[in-house]
N, CA, C and O atoms as CSV, one atom per row, in Angstrom:
chain,resi,resn,atom,element,x,y,z
A,1,MET,N,N,20.673,-194.348,-69.487
A,1,MET,CA,C,21.682,-195.017,-68.033
A,1,MET,C,C,20.910,-195.334,-66.485
A,1,MET,O,O,19.846,-194.912,-66.031
A,2,ASN,N,N,21.524,-195.887,-66.142
A,2,ASN,CA,C,21.222,-196.402,-64.374
A,2,ASN,C,C,21.361,-195.900,-63.037
A,2,ASN,O,O,21.011,-196.929,-62.459
A,3,LEU,N,N,21.621,-195.051,-62.068
A,3,LEU,CA,C,22.724,-194.367,-61.962
A,3,LEU,C,C,22.885,-195.365,-59.980
A,3,LEU,O,O,21.724,-195.321,-59.574
A,4,SER,N,N,23.354,-195.756,-59.380
A,4,SER,CA,C,22.416,-194.837,-58.124
A,4,SER,C,C,22.732,-193.292,-57.673
A,4,SER,O,O,23.396,-192.516,-58.359
A,5,THR,N,N,22.175,-192.992,-56.466
A,5,THR,CA,C,21.530,-192.234,-55.744
A,5,THR,C,C,22.684,-190.973,-55.640
A,5,THR,O,O,22.511,-189.765,-55.804
A,6,ASP,N,N,23.927,-191.730,-55.301
A,6,ASP,CA,C,25.004,-191.035,-54.182
A,6,ASP,C,C,26.481,-191.057,-55.849
A,6,ASP,O,O,27.473,-190.329,-55.879
A,7,LYS,N,N,26.256,-191.659,-56.484
A,7,LYS,CA,C,27.036,-191.915,-58.421
A,7,LYS,C,C,26.010,-190.682,-59.239
A,7,LYS,O,O,26.303,-190.063,-60.262
A,8,ALA,N,N,25.041,-190.600,-58.611
A,8,ALA,CA,C,24.263,-189.721,-59.923
A,8,ALA,C,C,25.132,-188.072,-59.107
A,8,ALA,O,O,25.588,-187.163,-59.801
A,9,VAL,N,N,25.162,-188.085,-57.349
A,9,VAL,CA,C,25.214,-186.924,-56.821
A,9,VAL,C,C,26.257,-186.367,-57.165
A,9,VAL,O,O,26.463,-185.158,-57.271
A,10,ASP,N,N,27.127,-187.444,-57.397
A,10,ASP,CA,C,28.790,-186.873,-57.630
A,10,ASP,C,C,29.142,-186.465,-58.960
A,10,ASP,O,O,30.189,-185.992,-59.401
A,11,ILE,N,N,28.140,-186.723,-59.459
A,11,ILE,CA,C,28.059,-186.581,-61.494
A,11,ILE,C,C,27.851,-185.210,-61.666
A,11,ILE,O,O,28.744,-184.613,-62.269
A,12,LEU,N,N,26.729,-184.463,-61.219
A,12,LEU,CA,C,26.041,-184.191,-60.809
A,12,LEU,C,C,26.676,-182.292,-59.969
A,12,LEU,O,O,26.385,-181.109,-60.148
A,13,ILE,N,N,27.633,-183.090,-59.071
A,13,ILE,CA,C,28.579,-181.951,-58.440
A,13,ILE,C,C,29.399,-181.495,-59.751
A,13,ILE,O,O,29.080,-180.480,-60.370
A,14,GLU,N,N,30.285,-182.170,-60.063
A,14,GLU,CA,C,31.376,-182.511,-61.581
A,14,GLU,C,C,30.757,-181.968,-62.504
A,14,GLU,O,O,31.243,-181.163,-63.299
A,15,ILE,N,N,29.222,-182.500,-62.472
A,15,ILE,CA,C,28.936,-181.484,-64.000
A,15,ILE,C,C,28.413,-180.091,-64.405
A,15,ILE,O,O,28.622,-179.553,-65.492
A,16,THR,N,N,27.472,-179.417,-63.042
A,16,THR,CA,C,26.911,-178.628,-62.746
A,16,THR,C,C,27.330,-176.791,-62.921
A,16,THR,O,O,26.743,-175.725,-62.738
A,17,PRO,N,N,28.590,-177.214,-63.346
A,17,PRO,CA,C,29.263,-175.624,-63.024
A,17,PRO,C,C,29.276,-175.687,-65.247
A,17,PRO,O,O,29.082,-174.791,-66.068
A,18,TYR,N,N,29.493,-176.683,-65.361
A,18,TYR,CA,C,29.161,-176.391,-66.898
A,18,TYR,C,C,28.020,-176.356,-67.506
A,18,TYR,O,O,27.871,-175.391,-68.255
A,19,ILE,N,N,26.963,-177.269,-67.411
A,19,ILE,CA,C,25.817,-177.190,-67.332
A,19,ILE,C,C,25.223,-175.619,-67.235
A,19,ILE,O,O,24.532,-175.036,-68.071
A,20,ALA,N,N,25.677,-175.166,-66.051
A,20,ALA,CA,C,26.117,-173.821,-66.109
A,20,ALA,C,C,25.973,-172.998,-67.279
A,20,ALA,O,O,25.221,-172.545,-68.142
A,21,GLU,N,N,26.878,-173.054,-66.907
A,21,GLU,CA,C,27.682,-172.398,-68.651
A,21,GLU,C,C,26.739,-172.335,-69.966
A,21,GLU,O,O,26.063,-171.549,-70.630
A,22,ILE,N,N,27.090,-173.494,-69.906
A,22,ILE,CA,C,26.177,-174.501,-71.437
A,22,ILE,C,C,24.796,-173.280,-71.547
A,22,ILE,O,O,24.618,-172.211,-72.132
A,23,ILE,N,N,24.142,-174.014,-70.779
A,23,ILE,CA,C,22.346,-173.244,-70.479
A,23,ILE,C,C,21.854,-171.963,-70.108
A,23,ILE,O,O,20.717,-171.530,-69.918
A,24,ASN,N,N,23.187,-171.374,-70.043
A,24,ASN,CA,C,22.459,-169.236,-69.413
A,24,ASN,C,C,23.765,-168.651,-71.021
A,24,ASN,O,O,24.364,-167.579,-71.113
A,25,ASP,N,N,23.786,-169.941,-72.096
A,25,ASP,CA,C,23.976,-168.962,-72.969
A,25,ASP,C,C,23.188,-168.349,-74.557
A,25,ASP,O,O,22.976,-168.804,-75.681
A,26,SER,N,N,23.036,-167.545,-74.089
A,26,SER,CA,C,21.743,-166.799,-74.981
A,26,SER,C,C,21.250,-167.474,-76.252
A,26,SER,O,O,20.179,-167.974,-76.598
A,27,ASP,N,N,22.429,-167.299,-76.808
A,27,ASP,CA,C,22.126,-168.690,-78.741
A,27,ASP,C,C,21.230,-169.518,-78.186
A,27,ASP,O,O,20.015,-169.331,-78.239
A,28,LEU,N,N,22.241,-171.253,-77.168
A,28,LEU,CA,C,21.530,-172.026,-77.181
A,28,LEU,C,C,20.290,-172.159,-76.358
A,28,LEU,O,O,19.872,-173.256,-75.989
A,29,ARG,N,N,19.434,-170.489,-75.941
A,29,ARG,CA,C,18.810,-170.567,-74.897
A,29,ARG,C,C,18.094,-170.149,-75.923
A,29,ARG,O,O,16.953,-170.571,-75.734
A,30,LYS,N,N,18.169,-169.197,-77.484
A,30,LYS,CA,C,17.100,-168.972,-78.112
A,30,LYS,C,C,17.119,-170.052,-79.447
A,30,LYS,O,O,16.693,-169.539,-80.482
A,31,ILE,N,N,17.378,-170.896,-79.509
A,31,ILE,CA,C,16.763,-172.799,-80.217
A,31,ILE,C,C,16.842,-173.072,-79.745
A,31,ILE,O,O,17.725,-173.695,-80.333
A,32,ILE,N,N,16.863,-173.686,-78.317
A,32,ILE,CA,C,15.721,-174.324,-78.125
A,32,ILE,C,C,14.415,-173.924,-77.300
A,32,ILE,O,O,13.749,-174.716,-76.632
A,33,ASP,N,N,14.064,-172.040,-77.519
A,33,ASP,CA,C,13.845,-171.386,-77.331
A,33,ASP,C,C,12.335,-171.575,-78.733
A,33,ASP,O,O,11.131,-171.645,-78.488
A,34,LYS,N,N,13.062,-171.611,-80.198
A,34,LYS,CA,C,12.508,-171.893,-81.236
A,34,LYS,C,C,12.504,-173.080,-81.601
A,34,LYS,O,O,11.982,-173.207,-82.709
A,35,TYR,N,N,13.126,-174.708,-80.817
A,35,TYR,CA,C,12.276,-175.260,-81.437
A,35,TYR,C,C,11.490,-176.404,-80.536
A,35,TYR,O,O,11.247,-177.573,-80.835
A,36,LYS,N,N,11.197,-175.724,-79.419
A,36,LYS,CA,C,10.594,-176.093,-78.608
A,36,LYS,C,C,8.775,-176.137,-78.219
A,36,LYS,O,O,8.325,-176.447,-77.116
A,37,LYS,N,N,7.995,-175.769,-79.361
A,37,LYS,CA,C,6.936,-175.867,-79.549
A,37,LYS,C,C,7.051,-176.469,-81.013
A,37,LYS,O,O,6.004,-176.355,-81.650
A,38,THR,N,N,8.269,-177.187,-81.795
A,38,THR,CA,C,7.914,-177.854,-82.795
A,38,THR,C,C,9.027,-179.018,-83.144
A,38,THR,O,O,9.717,-179.217,-84.145
A,39,PRO,N,N,8.828,-180.093,-81.152
A,39,PRO,CA,C,9.530,-181.427,-81.814
A,39,PRO,C,C,9.256,-182.577,-82.851
A,39,PRO,O,O,9.405,-183.789,-82.692
A,40,THR,N,N,8.903,-182.023,-83.732
A,40,THR,CA,C,8.816,-182.179,-84.681
A,40,THR,C,C,10.144,-182.167,-85.442
A,40,THR,O,O,10.805,-183.155,-85.761
A,41,LYS,N,N,10.407,-180.952,-85.666
A,41,LYS,CA,C,11.506,-180.575,-86.242
A,41,LYS,C,C,12.796,-181.076,-85.730
A,41,LYS,O,O,13.672,-180.216,-85.633
A,42,GLN,N,N,13.135,-182.397,-85.348
A,42,GLN,CA,C,14.890,-182.743,-84.720
A,42,GLN,C,C,15.178,-182.849,-85.296
A,42,GLN,O,O,15.277,-184.069,-85.170
A,43,ILE,N,N,15.728,-182.593,-86.524
A,43,ILE,CA,C,16.707,-182.570,-87.964
A,43,ILE,C,C,17.488,-181.250,-87.992
A,43,ILE,O,O,18.707,-181.170,-88.142
A,44,GLN,N,N,16.412,-179.949,-87.785
A,44,GLN,CA,C,16.883,-178.983,-87.624
A,44,GLN,C,C,16.848,-178.230,-86.415
A,44,GLN,O,O,17.179,-177.045,-86.448
A,45,TYR,N,N,16.565,-178.654,-85.581
A,45,TYR,CA,C,17.152,-178.367,-83.518
A,45,TYR,C,C,18.615,-179.228,-83.645
A,45,TYR,O,O,19.510,-178.417,-83.406
A,46,PHE,N,N,19.293,-180.806,-83.983
A,46,PHE,CA,C,19.600,-180.947,-83.950
A,46,PHE,C,C,21.639,-179.867,-85.058
A,46,PHE,O,O,22.710,-179.517,-84.561
A,47,ALA,N,N,21.268,-179.814,-86.087
A,47,ALA,CA,C,22.028,-179.263,-86.876
A,47,ALA,C,C,21.592,-177.876,-86.811
A,47,ALA,O,O,21.531,-177.306,-87.900
A,48,GLU,N,N,21.157,-176.960,-85.398
A,48,GLU,CA,C,21.572,-175.714,-84.327
A,48,GLU,C,C,21.916,-176.434,-83.451
A,48,GLU,O,O,23.109,-176.731,-83.384
A,49,LEU,N,N,21.244,-176.806,-82.759
A,49,LEU,CA,C,22.290,-177.400,-81.757
A,49,LEU,C,C,23.816,-177.803,-81.796
A,49,LEU,O,O,24.864,-177.162,-81.884
A,50,ILE,N,N,23.683,-178.349,-81.755
A,50,ILE,CA,C,25.885,-179.905,-82.572
A,50,ILE,C,C,26.521,-178.352,-82.469
A,50,ILE,O,O,27.024,-177.691,-81.560
A,51,PRO,N,N,26.256,-178.147,-83.761
A,51,PRO,CA,C,27.537,-176.993,-84.534
A,51,PRO,C,C,28.039,-176.222,-82.993
A,51,PRO,O,O,29.124,-175.880,-82.523
A,52,LEU,N,N,26.441,-176.168,-82.476
A,52,LEU,CA,C,27.064,-174.399,-81.622
A,52,LEU,C,C,27.476,-174.775,-79.859
A,52,LEU,O,O,27.804,-173.968,-78.989
A,53,PHE,N,N,27.318,-176.270,-79.745
A,53,PHE,CA,C,27.385,-177.187,-78.193
A,53,PHE,C,C,29.532,-176.824,-78.396
A,53,PHE,O,O,30.210,-176.410,-77.456
A,54,LEU,N,N,30.134,-177.151,-79.884
A,54,LEU,CA,C,31.091,-178.404,-80.358
A,54,LEU,C,C,31.759,-176.831,-80.633
A,54,LEU,O,O,32.959,-176.976,-80.402
A,55,LYS,N,N,31.619,-176.027,-80.851
A,55,LYS,CA,C,31.509,-174.994,-81.248
A,55,LYS,C,C,32.726,-173.403,-80.216
A,55,LYS,O,O,33.896,-173.030,-80.300
A,56,LYS,N,N,31.278,-172.920,-79.232
A,56,LYS,CA,C,31.175,-172.496,-78.219
A,56,LYS,C,C,31.991,-173.263,-76.644
A,56,LYS,O,O,32.849,-172.867,-75.855
A,57,HIS,N,N,31.150,-174.535,-76.780
A,57,HIS,CA,C,31.486,-175.405,-76.016
A,57,HIS,C,C,32.102,-176.315,-75.787
A,57,HIS,O,O,31.990,-176.540,-74.582
A,58,ARG,N,N,32.703,-176.993,-76.234
A,58,ARG,CA,C,33.904,-178.144,-76.830
A,58,ARG,C,C,33.745,-178.784,-75.205
A,58,ARG,O,O,32.886,-179.368,-74.544
A,59,GLU,N,N,35.439,-178.170,-74.991
A,59,GLU,CA,C,35.619,-178.563,-73.848
A,59,GLU,C,C,35.078,-178.924,-72.296
A,59,GLU,O,O,35.601,-179.613,-71.419
A,60,PRO,N,N,33.696,-178.104,-72.324
A,60,PRO,CA,C,32.462,-178.378,-71.035
A,60,PRO,C,C,31.696,-179.938,-71.448
A,60,PRO,O,O,31.288,-180.894,-70.789
A,61,VAL,N,N,31.770,-179.551,-73.068
A,61,VAL,CA,C,30.366,-180.661,-73.498
A,61,VAL,C,C,31.371,-181.727,-72.831
A,61,VAL,O,O,31.072,-182.222,-71.745
A,62,TYR,N,N,32.785,-182.144,-73.607
A,62,TYR,CA,C,33.952,-183.095,-74.245
A,62,TYR,C,C,33.817,-183.549,-71.897
A,62,TYR,O,O,33.397,-184.654,-71.554
A,63,ILE,N,N,34.181,-182.648,-70.971
A,63,ILE,CA,C,33.678,-183.348,-69.601
A,63,ILE,C,C,32.383,-183.517,-69.089
A,63,ILE,O,O,32.265,-184.026,-67.974
A,64,ILE,N,N,31.207,-183.106,-69.846
A,64,ILE,CA,C,30.317,-183.513,-69.097
A,64,ILE,C,C,30.187,-184.821,-70.140
A,64,ILE,O,O,30.795,-185.645,-69.458
A,65,LEU,N,N,29.796,-185.535,-71.332
A,65,LEU,CA,C,30.053,-186.758,-71.734
A,65,LEU,C,C,30.714,-187.591,-71.129
A,65,LEU,O,O,30.510,-188.793,-71.291
A,66,ALA,N,N,31.931,-186.975,-70.052
A,66,ALA,CA,C,33.009,-188.239,-69.467
A,66,ALA,C,C,32.134,-188.237,-68.883
A,66,ALA,O,O,31.177,-188.919,-69.249
A,67,ALA,N,N,32.071,-187.410,-67.628
A,67,ALA,CA,C,31.119,-187.970,-67.170
A,67,ALA,C,C,29.545,-188.261,-66.750
A,67,ALA,O,O,28.684,-188.787,-66.044
A,68,LEU,N,N,29.761,-187.845,-67.296
A,68,LEU,CA,C,27.787,-189.374,-67.495
A,68,LEU,C,C,28.457,-191.044,-68.614
A,68,LEU,O,O,28.070,-192.212,-68.660
A,69,ASN,N,N,29.410,-190.388,-69.223
A,69,ASN,CA,C,29.752,-191.799,-69.901
A,69,ASN,C,C,30.139,-192.768,-68.730
A,69,ASN,O,O,29.866,-193.969,-68.743
A,70,GLU,N,N,30.881,-192.048,-67.597
A,70,GLU,CA,C,32.269,-192.933,-66.557
A,70,GLU,C,C,33.182,-192.247,-67.792
A,70,GLU,O,O,32.419,-192.607,-68.688
A,71,THR,N,N,33.996,-191.696,-68.342
A,71,THR,CA,C,35.325,-192.757,-68.852
A,71,THR,C,C,35.971,-190.964,-68.847
A,71,THR,O,O,35.189,-190.246,-68.224
A,72,THR,N,N,37.050,-190.286,-69.343
A,72,THR,CA,C,37.069,-189.264,-69.718
A,72,THR,C,C,37.685,-188.693,-70.739
A,72,THR,O,O,37.903,-189.096,-71.881
A,73,VAL,N,N,37.894,-187.882,-70.289
A,73,VAL,CA,C,38.259,-186.410,-71.711
A,73,VAL,C,C,39.047,-186.795,-72.590
A,73,VAL,O,O,39.032,-185.919,-73.456
A,74,GLU,N,N,39.763,-187.633,-72.890
A,74,GLU,CA,C,40.819,-188.474,-73.450
A,74,GLU,C,C,40.033,-188.804,-74.732
A,74,GLU,O,O,40.046,-188.444,-75.909
A,75,GLU,N,N,39.091,-189.967,-73.671
A,75,GLU,CA,C,38.312,-191.031,-73.990
A,75,GLU,C,C,37.484,-190.463,-74.870
A,75,GLU,O,O,37.062,-191.148,-75.801
A,76,ILE,N,N,37.102,-189.101,-74.734
A,76,ILE,CA,C,35.944,-188.668,-75.549
A,76,ILE,C,C,36.412,-188.355,-76.526
A,76,ILE,O,O,36.079,-188.798,-77.625
A,77,GLN,N,N,37.188,-187.616,-76.339
A,77,GLN,CA,C,38.208,-186.730,-77.504
A,77,GLN,C,C,38.855,-187.558,-78.761
A,77,GLN,O,O,38.888,-187.032,-79.874
A,78,ALA,N,N,39.447,-189.083,-78.502
A,78,ALA,CA,C,39.112,-190.051,-78.798
A,78,ALA,C,C,38.334,-190.533,-79.557
A,78,ALA,O,O,38.334,-190.231,-80.750
A,79,GLN,N,N,37.463,-191.427,-79.006
A,79,GLN,CA,C,36.393,-192.191,-79.681
A,79,GLN,C,C,35.846,-191.529,-80.622
A,79,GLN,O,O,35.941,-190.304,-80.546
A,80,SER,N,N,34.925,-192.282,-82.087
A,80,SER,CA,C,35.091,-191.652,-83.099
A,80,SER,C,C,33.733,-190.445,-82.896
A,80,SER,O,O,33.093,-190.394,-81.845
A,81,PHE,N,N,33.435,-189.481,-84.143
A,81,PHE,CA,C,32.628,-188.514,-83.764
A,81,PHE,C,C,31.077,-188.830,-84.763
A,81,PHE,O,O,30.296,-188.011,-85.248
A,82,VAL,N,N,31.060,-190.272,-84.800
A,82,VAL,CA,C,28.987,-190.213,-84.825
A,82,VAL,C,C,28.919,-190.840,-83.294
A,82,VAL,O,O,28.269,-189.997,-82.675
A,83,VAL,N,N,29.153,-191.550,-82.684
A,83,VAL,CA,C,29.365,-191.690,-81.100
A,83,VAL,C,C,28.903,-190.279,-80.298
A,83,VAL,O,O,27.791,-189.849,-79.992
A,84,THR,N,N,30.240,-189.766,-80.101
A,84,THR,CA,C,30.215,-188.609,-79.927
A,84,THR,C,C,28.614,-187.274,-79.747
A,84,THR,O,O,28.032,-186.609,-78.890
A,85,VAL,N,N,28.565,-187.707,-81.833
A,85,VAL,CA,C,26.942,-186.971,-81.376
A,85,VAL,C,C,26.252,-187.054,-80.504
A,85,VAL,O,O,25.945,-186.383,-79.518
A,86,LYS,N,N,25.738,-188.969,-81.418
A,86,LYS,CA,C,25.149,-190.033,-80.483
A,86,LYS,C,C,24.729,-189.394,-79.103
A,86,LYS,O,O,23.571,-189.127,-78.782
A,87,GLN,N,N,25.782,-189.207,-78.391
A,87,GLN,CA,C,25.646,-189.222,-77.235
A,87,GLN,C,C,25.117,-187.666,-76.916
A,87,GLN,O,O,24.241,-187.381,-76.099
A,88,ILE,N,N,25.883,-186.701,-77.781
A,88,ILE,CA,C,25.085,-185.186,-76.971
A,88,ILE,C,C,23.890,-185.673,-77.564
A,88,ILE,O,O,23.354,-186.099,-76.541
A,89,LYS,N,N,22.990,-185.947,-78.583
A,89,LYS,CA,C,21.714,-186.296,-78.476
A,89,LYS,C,C,21.007,-186.798,-77.474
A,89,LYS,O,O,19.996,-186.353,-76.932
A,90,GLU,N,N,21.620,-187.760,-77.271
A,90,GLU,CA,C,20.643,-188.793,-76.058
A,90,GLU,C,C,20.939,-187.427,-74.632
A,90,GLU,O,O,20.032,-187.606,-73.820
A,91,ILE,N,N,21.792,-186.323,-74.187
A,91,ILE,CA,C,21.673,-185.791,-73.025
A,91,ILE,C,C,20.770,-185.000,-73.973
A,91,ILE,O,O,19.692,-185.018,-73.380
A,92,ALA,N,N,20.616,-184.388,-74.989
A,92,ALA,CA,C,19.521,-183.274,-75.386
A,92,ALA,C,C,18.143,-183.980,-75.802
A,92,ALA,O,O,17.606,-183.544,-76.820
A,93,ASN,N,N,17.712,-184.705,-75.328
A,93,ASN,CA,C,16.258,-185.743,-75.438
A,93,ASN,C,C,16.367,-186.669,-74.249
A,93,ASN,O,O,15.603,-187.627,-74.133
A,94,ASP,N,N,17.551,-186.326,-73.137
A,94,ASP,CA,C,16.878,-187.100,-71.662
A,94,ASP,C,C,16.329,-185.024,-70.904
A,94,ASP,O,O,16.648,-183.854,-70.689
A,95,LYS,N,N,15.403,-186.027,-70.867
A,95,LYS,CA,C,14.021,-183.958,-70.432
A,95,LYS,C,C,13.852,-183.729,-69.394
A,95,LYS,O,O,13.332,-182.722,-68.913
A,96,ASP,N,N,14.579,-185.314,-68.504
A,96,ASP,CA,C,14.337,-184.947,-67.377
A,96,ASP,C,C,16.039,-183.454,-66.502
A,96,ASP,O,O,16.100,-182.444,-65.801
A,97,LEU,N,N,16.835,-184.261,-67.147
A,97,LEU,CA,C,17.943,-183.808,-67.104
A,97,LEU,C,C,18.384,-182.446,-67.919
A,97,LEU,O,O,19.245,-181.760,-67.369
A,98,ILE,N,N,18.019,-182.132,-68.808
A,98,ILE,CA,C,17.481,-181.252,-69.555
A,98,ILE,C,C,16.856,-180.337,-68.875
A,98,ILE,O,O,17.052,-179.138,-69.074
A,99,SER,N,N,15.898,-180.870,-67.853
A,99,SER,CA,C,14.789,-180.466,-66.978
A,99,SER,C,C,15.292,-178.746,-66.151
A,99,SER,O,O,15.213,-177.524,-66.281
A,100,PHE,N,N,15.877,-179.972,-65.193
A,100,PHE,CA,C,16.145,-179.835,-64.225
A,100,PHE,C,C,17.500,-179.207,-64.173
A,100,PHE,O,O,17.867,-178.709,-63.109
A,101,PHE,N,N,18.183,-179.186,-65.095
A,101,PHE,CA,C,19.303,-177.695,-65.277
A,101,PHE,C,C,18.346,-176.400,-66.209
A,101,PHE,O,O,18.097,-175.311,-65.690
A,102,THR,N,N,18.125,-176.583,-66.914
A,102,THR,CA,C,17.282,-175.845,-67.068
A,102,THR,C,C,16.002,-174.770,-66.672
A,102,THR,O,O,15.404,-173.802,-67.142
A,103,SER,N,N,16.023,-175.509,-65.659
A,103,SER,CA,C,14.644,-174.597,-63.904
A,103,SER,C,C,15.731,-173.390,-63.132
A,103,SER,O,O,15.335,-172.395,-62.525
A,104,PHE,N,N,17.367,-173.838,-63.374
A,104,PHE,CA,C,18.112,-172.738,-63.019
A,104,PHE,C,C,17.646,-171.716,-63.443
A,104,PHE,O,O,16.932,-170.892,-62.871
A,105,ALA,N,N,18.491,-171.764,-65.652
A,105,ALA,CA,C,18.497,-170.940,-65.889
A,105,ALA,C,C,17.811,-169.862,-65.491
A,105,ALA,O,O,16.772,-169.687,-64.853
A,106,LYS,N,N,18.858,-168.962,-66.158
A,106,LYS,CA,C,18.197,-166.917,-65.940
A,106,LYS,C,C,16.991,-167.018,-67.137
A,106,LYS,O,O,16.959,-167.560,-68.242
A,107,ALA,N,N,15.822,-166.058,-66.195
A,107,ALA,CA,C,15.172,-166.066,-67.108
A,107,ALA,C,C,15.795,-165.104,-68.722
A,107,ALA,O,O,16.808,-164.405,-68.724
A,108,GLU,N,N,15.054,-165.287,-69.718
A,108,GLU,CA,C,15.855,-164.041,-70.526
A,108,GLU,C,C,14.890,-162.346,-70.347
A,108,GLU,O,O,15.331,-161.325,-70.875
């Protein structure tokens, strides 16, 4: 995703409260910390991460995906599950985005 600074700022303003809600989830933090030192175990990482996202944070995830993909929540809900999982994985693998938000997460 190659956005102008102005567009990126607008998106960050929109998604920051939802990212904060997810990042401050202690169950999520446990999964991230568990796999931080074992990046070769991506299948297990996503097998734990994605169900947590979709079970506990479905609405915020849809809002974030919609903002980052410049679409609507309704379009995210209607799209193929495979596409949604792919988009979640892309976000989870975006080291700059994740680092930006986890740097503000409260320490456990």
